N, C-alpha and C positions, 0 to 999 in steps of 0.2 A: 550469461557469456556475451562477449559483442559480436559484431555480425564478420568479425575477421577472423578468416582460419587460423589455425594452429599453423607453426610453420612458416606463417607470412613474417618478413623481416621486417621490422620499424624502429626506428629509431628516435629518443627525442634531443631536439639540437641541440649540440651542444654550447652555441652559445645561450639557452636556456641554465638557469643556475638549478643544479641538481638538488631536489627535495632532499633535508637534511635539517638537525635538530641542534641544538646546544645548551647547556645545562639551564636556563632559563627559557626553552622554546622546545614546543614537542611538535610533532609532526605526524598528522594521524592518517594511515592508510587509507582511509576512507570516512566520509560524514555518516557516521551508523547514528543520528539522531533518528527521530522515530517519523520522521517524512518516509517520502515522498508528501508532499502537499497534496490532501485529497484532490486538486483541482486537474495533479498531471494523472490520476488512478484511469483504469477505464469503467469508475464505479463512482456513482454522487452518490452519500446520505442524505438521511435529515431523520429529524425526532418528531414525531406529533406528540406534545405533552401536554397532558390532562390531570385535572387534578379535581378528585368527583364527577360532578355535576356541571362543575364551569366549563366556558366553552376553550376549547382546545387552541391551542398556538402550534405553529411551523417551526421549527428552529434547523436551519440549513449547517452542516459540518462542512464551514468554511474552513477550522484549521485541522492540524496533524493529533492535537493534544487539547481537550478540554474535562478541569476539573469541575467538578457537579457538587455543591454544598450552597447553604447559606450566609458563609462570613464573605464577607467586603473582598471584591477583587478577584474573586475566582469568575473562570471565563459562562458558566451555567448560572444562575444563582434558582434557588429555588427557596425562597421566603416562607418556610414553613416549619412548625417545632419539630415534626417527626425526620426532619431532615437534618444531619450533622453539619456543622463548621464547613469540614471537608469530607464527604461525602465519599466520593467514587471518584473513577477518570475516566474516560472516552481518552482510547488513542488511535491511531492509524499504523498500523507499522510498513516497514518495507516494502510488503508486499501486496500494501492497497487494502487489508483487513482492519474491521475493526472490531477492537475489545471493548471489553469493559472489568474495570475492578476496583474492587470497592478499596476502600482507605484506610481501614480499623474503625468504621460508622457502629452507632452504638444501635440501631434497628436492621442493619444486612443491607446488602444489596441482593434483590431477586432476578433471576430472566425467566420467566414464565412462572414462574412462582416459587422456585427454586432458588434457594439460598446459595450463593456463588461467592467465590474469593476474586475469580479472575473467568473470563471465559471469552472465549470470539463469538461475535454475534451473527447471525444471518438475516436475513432481510423478516420483517414481521414478528420478532422476537420483540419482549413486550417488558420492558425492565421496572423493576420498583423502587422505588428513591421515597422512602417514608410513603407519604400516602397518596404522593405522587406516582403515575404511570407515563411510562415515554415509551413511545413505542420504534420502534427501529426500524427504517425503511430505506432500501439501498436498491436504485434502479442504474442498469447499465446506461452508460451516457450513447446518446443517439448517433451512429456511423456518420464519418461527413459523405456528403453527396455534393456533386460541383452542380454549382450553380445554373440553370438552365436561362440561356438571355435571352431567349425568344421563344414563340410557337404558343404565348399565351395568350387569350383574347379580353381583355376585363371590361364587363360593362360598368359605367360610373355612375347611372342613373341613381339619385340621390332616394332612398325608401321611404314611404311613408309609416311603417309601423316595421319591429321585429318583436317576437316573442319568443321565448325559451321554453322550455320543455315543462322547468319547473312552473312556470305561470297557469298552466293546462291543467283541466281537468286528467284522473287519471287514468291514461289511453288501455284501451279493451284489446288485446292479444288473441288471437285465434289460436287455438293447441297445435293445430297442423302448422304454423311459424315456431312454436314455443320446438315443437318436433326437432323442424329443423336446425333451429338455431343453437341446441342440442349436439347436432350430427355436425353444424360450425366449428363449435368449440372441439371436439371430438378430432378433427379433421386438422385443426389450428397446433393441437397438439401434437400431433405425428407430423408436421411440417417442419426441417428443419430449418430451412432455407427462409430470411425474415421477406424477401422479397416476394418468395410463394407467396409467402403468409397476406400480403398486402393485397399479392394475386386474388387470393382465394376469397378474401373479403370483399373486395370488388366486386367480382362475376357471381356474388350471390346476389347482390345489390341490382341487377340489370336479371337473373333467372325471371321464367314467365309470374313466377307465384310473390314475388316481390317488386315488379313496375318497373324498375329505374331504365330510366330513357338512357342513361350516362353514369358512370363513376369513373371519379378519382378518388385517388389518394394522394394527399399533396404536404410538401412540406412549408410553410408558411414562417419566415423569420421576421424576428424583431422590425427591421429596416424595411419589410414589404416583400424584400425579394422571395419570390415561389419556386420552388424546385417541384417536377413530378415525377413521384415514387414511383405508382404505376397507375397506369391507363393512357388514356379515357379506354375505359369499358362499356362497349354497346351489346345491346340483343342481338345476338345470333342473325335469327330471322328477322328482323326490321333492320339489317345492317345492310344502308345502301353506302355506292361509290362514293358520292361524297361527302358521307359521314363520314368515312374510313381515314380522307384527307383531310378533313373540316380539321380545324384548332377549337378547343372546347371553349364553350362559353361560361367564362367565370364570373361571377358578380362581385367586385372589392369590395362592396360595400357589406355582403355577407360574409366574408372573411373577418373584415373590421368586428363585423359585430359577434362573434365567433371568438377573435381575437381578445376582445374585450370581455366578454360576461363567460368566456371556459364554458360555455356548456351548447348542449345539441340548441341550435336556432331551427326553423322552418320560415321559408322565404316565398312569395309568388309574385306573379303579374297579374293574378287577377283579383277583383274585387270581390269580399263577398259579405254573406253577414257580418255581424258582430262579433257570432261565438267561434268565428274561426280567426284565422290569423290575416293580418289584412299586410302585405308589404309591395310595393311597385317596383318592378325593375323594370331593363328597358322593351320597349313594346318592337321593338326590330326582330326580334326573335318570338318563336313560338307559344304560344301560351305555353308554361309550364312550373310548377313547383321547385323548390330548392331544399335542400334537408343536407347540412353543415353538423359535424360529429367531431368534437375532439376525440382523439385517439393516444397522444402524448403532450403531455405539456411542458417546458422545460424554459429557465428565465429569456432566451434570446430565440427559441425558437418554439413551434408549435406542429404536430403531426396530426392531421386532420383528414374524413370521410367526406367528400361531397358528391352527393347524391341529386341529379335532376328525377322528376316524375311528373307525368301528363296531368292534367287538370283534374280529373278525375280522384286523385289520392293527393291532395292537398290535406290533409287531416291530423289529428293529432294521434289515431293509432297510427299511422304510417313512421310520423314523427317519432313517435315512441317505440315501434320495432326497430328502425334504424337503429334508434339510440342503446337501442337494447344488444344488437348486432357489433353496435363498436364496443360495449360493455363486453361483452362477449371475446372480442377481441384482446381489449386489454387484459383481462382477466388470463389468456393464451400467452401474451407477452410477459406476464408477471410469473406465469410456470415456468417462461423459459430463460427467464433472466433468474428466477432459484436455481434453476438445475446448472445452469451455466455459473452462479455464483457457488454452490455446493462442488461441483466438477474441479472448478477452481482453485477452493479452499483444498477440496483431497489432494491435489496434484501440487499443491504448497507445501502440505503435511509430511506428504510423501517424500518431497524431494529436503526439507528440513531433518526427518528422520535419518534420510541415506546423508548428508549432512555433519548430525551429531556422531551416530553409528562409526563415519569415517574420522571424525576427531576425535573420538574416546581413543582410537589404535593410537593416537599421537601421543597418550599419557606414557611416561613409563612405567613398567613392572617393575622395573628393580632398581631400589633407593637405596640400596646396603653398598656404602664401599669402602676399601681400607681408607684410613684415616680422613675420612671426609664424612660431616653429620649433614644431609640434606633433606628438605623438605621441601613439598610443591605443592601451590594453589590453584586449583581450577574451576571455573565457574563460568560456563560458557551460556551465552544468552542466547536465549530462543530465534534466535533468526539470522543469529549472525555467522559464526563457524570457521573463523579464518584464524583463531592465536595456535602454534608450536610451541612446544617447552618437551624439552628431551634433555638427555645424559650419554652420553656415548663413549665407554674406553676407546683410548688412541690406541697406536702399537707401541708407541714409544714411552707408555705408563699414566702417560696424561690422559686428564678427562676432560672432554669436550660437554661446557654446558650451553645448552642456547635456546633464545626466548626470539618466537620470530610473530609478525601479524601479516593476514595478506587484506592486499586491498580487496575489498566488495565483502559479499555474503552469502549467505544458505550454501550451495552445493559447488557453486563454481569456486568458491572460497576455500571450502572442505578439499575439495579438487588439488586446489593449486598448492595447498597446506599437506596434501598426501604425496603431492611430487616434490616440494619441498624434505620433508622428510627422506623419502627415499634417494634422493639425493645425496643429501647430508650424509647419512651412512653409509651407503657407496663409497663416497668421495673419501671419508674418514678410515675405513674400514682399507682403501688403497694405500694408506700411508701418507697422505698429502699432507702436510700442516693447515693449519687454522687459515692461513693467509689464502694458499692455495684451494682450500676447498671453498673458503669465500668468493674466490674467482672464477673458479668453475660453475658453482652457483649462478652467481650475475650473468653468463654468458649463455647459461642453457636457459634462465627466465627472458635476457633480452631477444633469443632467441622464436620462445615459444609461448610466452606470456600473450593473454589478449591484449588488443589497446587500451591504453589508459590504466592500464594494472601493473601495479608492482608490490615491493613486499619489503617489508623493513624488518631488520634483523640484530640482532648482537649476540657475538659467540664469545666463546672462552674457553682457553685452552688453561687448563690447572693442573699443575703440579702440587698434588696432597703434602707430598716430602716436606717441598722448600715452600712452597705459597707461590711459586713465581707465575704472573698471568701475564697472556697473549690474550688482548681484545679487541675485536673488530667490529666496529658498529657502524652498517650501513643505515643509516637514516631511521635510527630507532631511539626510543628513548632512551639517556642514559645509566648505565649499572652504578649501581650504588655501592659503598663500600662503609660499615659501620664499626666504629669501637667500641668496647667493652666501657668506656668511660663519656658514651654520646655522641663522641665525633662522627663527623660525617664526609666523606669524598666522593666525586664523581668519577669514573672511568672516562673512555674517550666515547665522544660529540662531537657532533657537526665537523665530521672530516673526510667520512666516505657518503655516497649518494646511495639511495635509496637500493634496492636490489631488482634488477631488471628496468632499469632506467637508460642506462647508457654501459659500455664497454669500459669503464673506469677502473684503473687497476686499486683495491684496496689495502688500505695501510693499516698496519695494526700499533698497540699500545703498552708498551709492556709495564706490569705493576708487581707489588707481592703484597698477597694475604695475609696478612700476620696472623699469629694463633690470638683467638678472639674475636678476632676481625669477623662479621658476617658480611657476606655479597650478596644483594639481591641485584635480580635481573625480572626484568616486570613488562604487560604490554599496555600501551594508553590505553584500556579500560581501566589502569587503576588512577593515572593522571587524571584522564578527563572523567571520570565519575561522577556526578552531577545530585547535590542532596534537591531536596521539595522545592526551593527556594532559585533552582537553576543553575547553583553556585556551583562551579567547579574545585577539583581538590588544589589539583595544580601541583606541580613538581615539589616546589618548595613544602607545601602543609605534608604531601606524603614522605618526604624524604627528614622532616621536623620529626614526625611523629614514627616513625622506623626508627632511627636512632635511640628517640626515647626507649622504644618497647626492648631495642637492644639494651642500653643501659640497665633497664630494671629486670631486664632476663640472663644473665649471668650468670655463666654454669648451668643452665640450663636447654634441655635440649631444642635444636633447631625448631621442631617440630611446635612446642611449647610456641617460639614467634611466630610462626604461621597462622596457626589459630590467635594470637593477639592482633596480628595485622588486619585480617580476617575480620575480627570485630570490630575494629576502627573504622575497617571502610563500612560495613554493614550497617554501623552508627552514623556514620557522615551519610548517608544514602537514605537513611531513614524511610517512606512509603515510596519515593521514587521509584520507577521503573528502572530498573539495567538496560541501558541502551548501547551494551559491548558484551563483547565478551572477555572475562578477567581471567590473568594466568600471569602466575608470578614462581618464581625459583629464588632459595636462599638457602647457603652452603656457606661451613664453618669449617676450620677445620680444627682435629679432634689429635 
């Protein structure tokens, strides 16, 4: 839902053309494609791709839809005989979750060694595509932190040497420090606030058993901008008043080294024998060593731990110990991200299940009416939930047939659909005509819909005895009427705006449904259905196909036409994932 409260009055300027449709043009209440792009999500994903013992590669998930296979033109090519031409697809749903779906491959698609047809992914899942293993990783985007414009002093001296942890002999870590790191891991897993976890890591570095003289958590951006995330922390017993107010000394060269190597580095302003690291920093500060370790690495920024040590602790053991503490922190952050992802996924699933339960109540239970043969087609999409179809007896003996589509997805769309369902039933029972019903519904939605939301709807009041129809179309795709001979005509379109857009009186269109003719009302989940080539079915192809089905099904129940229409839609869609709810209503006089 938007931030606007229900009941807040807002209206579209009447100088803005209201959304509506014509016979060759449909308006979608919402762009229900497989967006949003992952860049707008709170999570950022990538794949670690491996084939046997060959070196792995990283593939960022920058698109919202990725076809995997060995055919030319797919988004992710895996050139191996065990991979089908179009093997599987990855896609990001509107809630930011990533899914893997098999596309009828020869060898199947596995997730954690289990064969699947379709599955939502969680961080660490291993996807088997032929002989390839694709490890799915998902990290939360770093929260925005205001840039600190001052308060930091940089040392600019050029270093004579920089050593990385990987260049040195394996460090020897004392057992007491290992126990301390195990305790740190338990503490970090119990601290919910991210800033408090930074503090806990830095405070450990300046404890007596770690000997740090100063510790900081920093964010270094690609453009060189630096922000303090935690600290500076100093040992309590050695904290002098001048230390508490003095800005921390930070070597820009050390930062450049860790940014370039993305590995823990050790630097000092002392010259030692060749077996130790040699790095010259400013002589204006006291003799010290510096350890800098990456905590989080992204394309445009890096979080890092920056620790200064007294002269006696500039060895590989202390570099290894601090690097191990940084790794413990990273593992705890991964656990927190997995926990948040699981909680978010569970919340989404609960919301969608509620939406589907609400949506299922929209479907009419009664489909038997005197002198009218009726059939419904209803295929809810996994994450949309805004289609509404209904048949309501009117007090004057007519039947009100309605199909609507709510802007939005999930629980919000389902709740709005529930309101539409309730208003339609209550207004029809009160004896208002179809135009009065649509006016009343429009006024209600104008008052209570969230901002930027609206509903498209087509309603037909049909007299089964005479075939007379009164149609009101509010920004919805036009209803179709097919003859037994294969002819086709459209009912009203491009006259009224969508519901909830503005207080515009609704206009009706009169027509007649002759014996043998079939009325079709539907949502844009049919006209905007896409195939594997991303081609849209469109209104013309839908109408032509529907007319042919009616011509070849003369004398058969309308349910038979509905089955054939569903088959036609499925055949066109192929292995393409449905992106929207799909609902239609067919009616023929008997």
